[in-house]
Structure formats: C-alpha cells, structure tokens
C-alpha positions in Angstrom: -55.7 20.5 50.5 -52.7 22.9 50.2 -51.8 23.8 46.7 -48.1 22.6 47.4 -49.6 19.0 47.7 -50.6 18.9 43.9 -49.3 15.8 42.3 -48.0 14.2 45.3 -48.5 10.3 45.6 -51.4 9.7 48.0 -49.4 7.7 50.5 -46.6 10.3 50.8 -49.1 13.4 51.0 -51.1 11.5 53.8 -47.7 10.7 55.6 -47.1 14.4 55.9 -50.7 15.3 56.8 -51.5 12.8 59.4 -48.9 12.6 62.3 -50.5 9.7 63.9 -49.9 7.2 61.3 -46.6 6.0 59.4 -46.6 6.1 55.8 -46.5 2.1 55.7 -49.7 2.1 57.8 -51.4 4.5 55.7 -50.3 2.3 52.5 -51.8 -0.5 54.1 -55.2 1.5 54.7 -55.1 2.2 51.2 -54.4 -1.0 49.7 -57.2 -2.6 52.0 -59.9 -0.4 50.5 -60.7 1.6 53.5 -59.4 5.2 51.8 -62.4 7.1 49.8 -62.0 9.9 48.0 -64.2 12.7 46.2 -62.1 13.7 43.2 -61.9 17.4 42.3 -63.7 17.0 39.2 -66.6 15.0 40.3 -67.8 16.7 43.6 -70.8 14.6 44.1 -69.1 11.3 43.4 -67.1 9.3 46.3 -65.3 6.5 45.4 -62.8 3.8 47.0 -59.3 4.4 45.9 -56.8 1.4 46.8 -53.7 2.7 44.7 -51.2 4.5 47.0 -49.3 6.2 44.0 -52.5 8.0 43.1 -51.5 11.7 42.4 -53.6 14.1 44.5 -55.4 17.1 43.2 -55.7 20.4 45.0 -59.6 20.2 45.5 -59.4 16.1 46.3 -61.6 15.5 49.5 -60.1 12.3 51.2 -61.9 10.2 54.0 -60.6 6.8 55.6 -61.8 4.4 58.2 -59.4 3.3 60.7 -59.9 -0.2 61.6 -59.7 -1.5 65.1 -56.2 -2.7 66.4 -55.7 -6.3 66.3 -54.1 -8.2 68.9 -50.3 -9.1 68.7 -48.9 -12.1 67.7 -46.6 -12.7 70.5 -48.4 -12.9 74.0 -47.7 -10.6 76.6 -45.8 -12.1 79.6 -45.5 -10.8 83.1 -41.4 -10.4 83.0 -39.9 -7.7 85.4 -38.7 -4.8 83.6 -36.3 -1.9 84.6 -38.4 1.0 83.5 -36.3 4.2 83.2 -38.9 6.6 81.9 -42.5 5.9 80.6 -45.1 8.2 79.1 -48.2 7.8 76.9 -45.8 7.9 73.6 -42.6 6.2 74.7 -40.7 3.9 77.1 -37.1 3.5 77.8 -35.9 0.2 79.2 -32.6 -0.7 80.9 -32.6 -4.3 79.5 -30.7 -6.9 81.4 -28.0 -9.2 79.8 -29.5 -12.4 78.4 -32.8 -11.0 77.5 -33.6 -11.3 73.7 -35.5 -8.4 72.2 -37.8 -10.1 69.6 -39.3 -13.4 69.6 -37.7 -15.9 67.0 -37.8 -19.6 66.2 -35.2 -20.3 68.9 -36.6 -17.9 71.4 -40.5 -17.9 71.0 -41.2 -15.9 74.2 -39.7 -14.7 77.3 -38.6 -11.8 75.2 -38.4 -7.9 75.6 -41.5 -7.4 73.3 -43.4 -10.4 75.5 -42.7 -8.2 78.6 -43.5 -4.9 76.9 -46.8 -6.1 75.7 -47.9 -7.3 79.2 -46.5 -4.0 81.0 -47.7 -1.5 78.6 -51.3 -3.2 78.0 -53.8 -0.8 76.9 -51.4 2.2 76.7 -50.3 0.5 73.3 -52.2 2.4 70.6 -50.6 0.1 68.1 -48.1 0.2 65.3 -49.3 -0.6 61.7 -52.4 -1.8 63.2 -51.3 -4.2 65.7 -51.1 -3.7 69.3 -47.4 -4.1 69.9 -44.4 -1.8 70.8 -42.4 -0.4 68.2 -38.9 -1.3 68.4 -36.9 1.5 67.3 -33.4 0.2 67.7 -32.0 -3.2 69.0 -29.1 -4.4 71.4 -27.8 -7.9 71.3 -29.1 -10.6 73.7 -26.0 -10.4 75.9 -25.4 -6.6 75.7 -27.2 -5.0 78.4 -28.4 -1.4 78.8 -30.9 1.3 77.3 -33.6 0.9 74.8 -36.2 2.9 73.5 -39.6 1.5 72.4 -42.6 3.5 70.7 -46.0 3.1 71.9 -48.0 4.7 69.1 -47.4 4.9 65.1 -46.6 8.6 65.4 -43.6 8.2 68.1 -42.3 5.2 66.1 -42.2 7.1 62.6 -40.5 10.0 64.3 -37.9 8.1 66.4 -37.2 5.8 63.3 -36.5 9.2 61.5 -34.1 10.3 64.4 -32.3 6.8 64.0 -32.3 7.2 60.1 -30.6 10.8 60.5 -28.1 9.5 63.1 -29.6 12.1 65.7 -30.1 9.7 68.5 -27.4 9.9 71.1 -26.1 6.3 72.3 -23.0 5.6 74.3 -21.7 2.4 75.3 -19.2 1.0 78.0 -16.9 -1.7 76.9 -14.0 -3.6 78.5 -11.5 -4.6 75.9 -8.2 -6.4 75.6 -5.2 -3.9 75.4 -5.1 0.0 75.4 -6.1 1.3 72.3 -3.7 4.1 70.8 -4.3 6.7 70.2 -6.5 7.0 73.4 -9.4 8.5 71.2 -10.4 8.1 67.7 -13.0 7.4 65.0 -13.4 4.0 63.5 -15.1 4.5 60.0 -15.4 1.3 58.3 -18.1 -0.5 56.2 -19.8 -3.5 58.2 -21.3 -6.5 56.2 -22.2 -10.0 56.7 -19.5 -12.3 57.0 -18.8 -14.4 54.1 -17.4 -17.4 56.1 -19.8 -17.3 58.8 -23.4 -16.2 58.1 -23.9 -15.5 62.0 -21.0 -13.0 62.3 -20.7 -9.5 60.8 -17.4 -8.1 59.5 -15.7 -5.0 58.2 -15.8 -5.1 54.7 -14.1 -3.1 51.9 -15.2 0.3 50.8 -14.9 -0.2 47.2 -16.9 -3.5 47.5 -20.8 -3.3 47.0 -21.6 -5.0 50.4 -22.2 -3.6 53.8 -23.2 -0.3 55.1 -21.4 2.7 56.4 -20.7 2.6 60.2 -18.8 5.1 62.3 -17.8 4.6 66.0 -16.3 7.3 68.1 -14.1 5.8 70.9 -12.6 7.1 74.0 -10.2 5.2 76.6 -11.9 6.0 80.0 -9.1 4.2 82.0 -6.2 1.5 81.6 -7.0 -1.8 83.6 -4.0 -3.5 85.0 -4.6 -6.7 86.6 -2.2 -8.1 89.1 0.4 -10.5 88.0 1.2 -13.9 89.4 4.6 -13.8 91.2 7.3 -16.2 90.4 10.5 -17.6 92.2 13.7 -15.8 91.5 15.1 -18.9 90.0 12.2 -19.4 87.5 12.4 -18.3 84.0 10.7 -15.0 83.3 7.4 -15.4 81.5 5.8 -13.0 78.9 3.6 -10.6 81.0 -0.2 -10.6 80.8 -1.7 -7.8 78.5 -3.3 -4.7 79.9 -6.8 -4.0 79.5 -8.9 -0.8 79.5 -12.6 0.6 80.0 -13.6 2.4 76.8 -16.5 4.4 75.7 -18.0 3.9 72.3 -20.3 6.6 70.8 -22.2 5.5 67.7 -23.1 7.7 64.8 -24.6 4.7 62.9 -26.6 1.5 64.5 -25.3 -1.6 62.8 -25.6 -4.9 63.8 -22.7 -5.8 66.4 -21.1 -2.4 65.4 -19.0 -1.9 68.8 -18.0 -5.5 68.8 -16.9 -5.7 65.2 -15.3 -2.2 65.0 -13.2 -2.9 68.5 -12.3 -6.3 67.3 -10.9 -4.5 63.7 -8.6 -2.3 65.8 -7.3 -5.4 67.7 -9.0 -4.4 70.8 -11.8 -7.2 70.9 -14.4 -7.1 73.9 -13.6 -9.2 76.8 -16.0 -12.2 76.9 -17.0 -12.0 73.2 -17.7 -15.4 71.9 -17.6 -14.0 68.3 -15.1 -11.7 68.0 -13.0 -12.1 71.1 -11.5 -15.2 70.1 -8.2 -13.5 68.7 -7.9 -11.6 71.6 -4.9 -12.2 73.9 -5.0 -15.5 75.9 -2.3 -14.5 78.4 -4.6 -14.3 81.3 -2.9 -17.3 82.7 -0.2 -15.1 84.1 -2.9 -12.8 85.8 -3.4 -13.3 89.5 -6.0 -16.0 90.5 -8.6 -13.3 91.3 -8.2 -11.6 87.9 -8.3 -14.7 86.1 -11.3 -16.2 87.7 -13.2 -12.8 86.9 -12.5 -13.2 83.4 -13.3 -16.9 83.1 -16.7 -16.4 84.9 -17.7 -13.4 82.7 -19.9 -15.2 80.1 -20.8 -12.4 78.1 -19.3 -9.5 75.8 -18.2 -6.8 78.3 -20.8 -4.3 76.7 -23.3 -2.0 78.1 -25.3 0.8 76.5 -25.0 3.4 79.4 -26.4 6.5 77.4 -29.2 7.2 75.3 -30.7 10.5 74.0 -33.4 11.6 71.9 -36.0 14.4 71.0 -39.3 13.5 72.4 -41.6 12.6 69.5 -44.3 15.0 70.4 -43.1 17.3 72.9 -40.0 18.2 71.4 -38.0 18.1 74.6 -34.4 16.6 74.2 -34.3 13.7 76.8 -31.2 12.0 77.8 -30.9 8.8 80.2 -27.9 7.2 81.8 -28.0 3.4 83.1 -25.2 2.5 85.9 -22.6 0.2 84.9 -24.4 -3.4 85.7 -23.0 -5.4 88.8 -21.3 -8.3 86.5 -19.3 -5.6 84.7 -18.7 -3.9 88.0 -17.2 -7.0 89.5 -15.1 -7.6 86.4 -13.7 -4.1 86.4 -12.8 -4.3 90.2 -11.0 -7.8 89.7 -9.1 -6.6 86.8 -8.1 -3.3 88.8 -7.7 -4.8 92.2 -7.4 -8.5 92.0 
C-alpha cells in the first residue's frame, strides 16, 4: 500500500485502487463481511473488517471476495433497440419517443432497462452486484434521442463522474413557439420541484434553498413561418398566427425537464409539451389547414437528443454521436415550413 494512502477511509482508498468497482459497491462488500485485512501491527492475524470508515495503514494487507452477480429484478424483454454504438463497456441507444427508461409502478415492463437486459445478456458484468445496465442519465418518456448505458461498474463509475463534472456533451433539437430574441443565449436558472404540482419542475429563486443550478445554451437554428389562412377582402383582419422556430439547446447540467422548463421560462415553450406548453400561443387556428393539423397531431413535446459525446471509460478516446431528427419531428417541421 502506498504511503499517501495512510489514514484514508477504507472505502475511499479501495475506490481509488480498484478501477472495476464503484465506491458504493466496495462499501457494500465491506458491510457484507467479505473484506479481510491483515493489520500492519499483527502480520499473522487476518480478520474480517466490516467498517467502511476504518483508517488504513501503510503495511495493511487487504483481501476480499467478490460475490457472484445476482439476477436483475426486472426481466429482460425482446424489445427492438436502435443501437448506435456498443462494446464490452458501454452501449449508446437512440431511444424512441414513448419508451420509458426505468420500470416503475405505472410502467413495470416494456422499458429501456428491460430491453437492455435482454439485448446485452452475458455482456453485462453488473452494476453494484446486479446484472443490469447502469443508466448514466435519463431522457423523458416522450423525448427521443441518444442515451448512454454502462455495462460494468467501472464504466458506470467513470461516466457518472463525467456527468457530475458536466463534461458530457449533450445537444437537443426543439421546436418552440415564437423566436427567441436574442437568437442565442444562456439560460442560467435554478430548477426545483413545482410547489403547486409535484409532477412538474419549475424555475426557483436563486436565494431560496430549493432546487439545483441549471445552465442551458440555446441557439436558433432557423425560423419556422407556417402559411396563414386566407380571408376575403371584406372580412375583418384577424390577429396573425405566431412564428415558431427550431432551436438547439446544449446542456451544461442535467436537471429533470431542464430544456422544457428553461424554454418555457423565457416564454418559448415546446410545441406539444403537455406540462409546460399550455401557456404558449393558441393562435394556430389561423394557420393553414396542413400546419394546424400537424400541430394537432403531434402528441408529445417536440424534443430530440441529437448529439451525445463522452470520453470512453477505458480507452480514454473522445466519442461523439449524432442521431438524425426522427420522422415525426421532420413531418412537423416540414408542415410548419411548407404547409
């Protein structure tokens, strides 16, 4: 054991010395009584140690037994996946809109986790002792696009650190009401649980002790100008329908509903957003019939995670992937531009 390790907590020392296991997994091994130590001052006595806060000594010798992986609680299901990249450490998926990421009381199966367990099979070496994929970040059920999952504890640990340090590259495409002015900018507002509706998130004051820091960089890609209805010359002039725009949002942080909340906060909510888009303009009644129909038929928030970039957890290679705009958003954009 290195001299600089002297005095470190046992779980912290092992987290730095054992790449393949996360600190939480190592802590579990310790508390489960699977860690043994021959202390520096008693070289002939080996004992079980189950205290993660034990302060290690330079001459300590540490041994542990890694238990067999347990089977995952959710069952694997043969659900088609759009796999963008895969190796023995990570898998990148282009998730379809409508797919839930994690099993939950309202969605016990049919989720991305169920699909990954089936697809990856024996290539999952397990996360914290369970044969399951490590979900590093989430996207909402009705948001489409790119997600990373880890196959090993080591990969999960390293990718989670990148997420915490905001070094993962993530960019979204969104169709929003109106045209942001200025055309590019930074939204730096804390996001926390909405006190009036626990299912929603909201921007909260910075001076409050609620919420977490959130930063979104936005850029208008192009303005969308749907055709308007035509009226007889004798009819009274009606208020024109609003413009819309295709916007790119790049995230420094990864808060729940971040793009949706931030764009709604600057009064440019996403088209089709059932939670944060209701305060958006309703003047689409003055759009041409094809444009109006396209908006009415679009039953989810117009949001797609189209870029993801990260440093590979074992090779150190910088990887970036881009997913084409999904067909439903293409149809919506085309109708708003040409309808």
